[in-house]
N, C-alpha and C positions, 0 to 999 in steps of 0.2 A: 512512614506511609501508613494510612489507616487500612482497616480490613475492607472498607468499601472501595478504596483505590485498588487494592490487590484483586478484589473480585472483578472490578471493571477491567483491569489489565488481562486477567485470565479469560474473561468473556471475549475481549477484543482479539486475543491470540487465537482462541478457538475459532472465531468467525473468519479470521485471516487465513488460517491453515486449512479450513474445511469448507471451501467455497463450492466445491463440486466441479471445479474447472481447474485442472492440475497446473496449467501454466500460470494462472493467477495465484494459486496456492504457493507456488515456488518463488514468487516475488513478494507477495503480501505477508506471508508467514514469517520469513526471515526479516523483513523490514520491521514488523511489529516486535519481534523478539529483540532486535538490535536497538530500536529507537523509542518504543512506546514509553518506557520509564522516564525518558528525558523530555517528553512532550508536555506542554502546558495543558491545563484542563480544556482550554479553548481549542488547542490543536487536537486533543483527543476527541472532542466533539466533532471537529471537521473530519477526522479520520473515520469515526463511526458513521457519520453521514455519508461519506464516500463509499464505505463498505455496504451501504444499503442499496446501492445501484446494482442492476443485473451484471452478472459476470462478464458477458460478452462486451457490454458497453464499457465497463471499467477496464477490462484488459485492453480494449482498443485505444482508450485514452492513455493508459500506461505506456503502451508501445508506440504511441503517437500515430496510430493508423487513422484515427478520427479525432477531430477537435472536441473537447468536452463542452457541455452546455455552460452558460454563463453562471449558473448557480453553484457550480463545483468550485471548491476551494482550490485555487490554482497553486497556492504555496505548498500545501500538503501533497498534492498531486505531483508537483515538481520535485519534492523531496523523494517521493517514491520512484519517480523516473530516474533521478540521479543515483539512487541506490541501485536500481536495476542496471543502469549503465556501469556502475562500479563493480558489480558482482557477476554479471552475465555478459558473455561475449555476444554481441549482436550478430545476427545472420548476415553474411556478406562482408563483415568487417575484415580489414586486412590484419592478419596475425603478425605479431612481431614488430609492428610499427609504433 
């Protein structure tokens, strides 16, 4: 991995962890830490593009409160949603089932 790739990953991690909206930080930060190194350059582009959206909008799409606009990369968003589902217990979910 080149120094430019390392720098890109560090910037991406910083952006994911320091959104200013804690709920989004706790999903996006761990997702980037766990998966960014395995993403293709195109997937990293899509993730960076997704992180450019306002926190409230992005969080609403992640928790599926609102549908994302057509220009959002649904594959990377779906991966974030699946990560969230695997890591966080959803409110109202039945425990132990």
